[in-house]
C-alpha positions in Angstrom: -108.9 25.5 52.0 -111.2 28.1 50.5 -110.8 31.9 50.6 -112.2 33.7 53.6 -115.7 35.0 53.4 -115.1 37.7 56.1 -112.3 40.0 56.7 -111.6 42.4 59.6 -109.0 45.1 59.2 -107.5 47.2 62.1 -106.5 50.7 61.0 -104.3 52.9 63.2 -103.7 55.8 63.1 -107.1 56.7 61.8 -106.8 59.2 58.9 -108.7 59.8 55.8 -105.7 58.4 53.8 -105.3 55.2 56.0 -109.1 54.4 55.8 -109.1 55.0 52.0 -106.1 52.8 51.5 -107.6 49.9 53.5 -110.9 50.2 51.7 -109.3 50.3 48.2 -106.9 47.4 49.0 -109.7 45.1 50.1 -112.0 46.1 47.2 -109.3 45.1 44.8 -109.2 41.7 46.5 -113.0 41.3 45.9 -114.2 42.1 49.4 -117.3 44.4 49.8 -117.4 46.9 52.6 -119.9 46.1 55.4 -119.2 48.4 58.3 -116.7 50.4 60.3 -116.3 50.6 64.1 -114.3 53.3 65.8 -112.4 52.9 69.1 -112.4 56.2 71.0 -109.8 57.4 73.4 -111.1 58.9 76.6 -111.0 62.7 76.5 -110.4 62.8 72.7 -112.7 63.5 69.9 -110.5 61.6 67.4 -110.7 57.8 67.2 -107.6 55.9 68.3 -108.3 53.1 65.8 -110.9 51.7 63.5 -112.0 48.2 62.6 -113.3 47.7 59.1 -115.5 44.7 58.3 -115.6 43.2 54.8 -117.4 40.3 53.2 -116.8 38.3 50.0 -119.5 36.1 48.5 -118.7 32.4 48.6 -120.0 29.6 46.5 -123.7 29.4 47.0 -125.1 26.0 48.1 -127.4 24.4 45.6 -131.0 24.8 46.5 -133.9 22.5 45.6 -134.6 22.2 41.9 -137.0 24.7 40.5 -140.4 23.1 39.8 -141.5 23.2 36.2 -145.0 24.6 35.9 -146.9 24.0 32.7 
């Protein structure tokens, strides 16, 4: 089975340190950051949790051969 191309990481509690740690850990594994989504608690200005979305390039499928132009 091949490595995953996508990774979703839940972070709670949401702090500068916890977000930084999650970003750095996945970057070391070869994942690139795509987006972050915060889950808000009603009546609070601070997010209750965050979901970080990462991708990693997979093996590209071979395309049609390039035509040789003279």
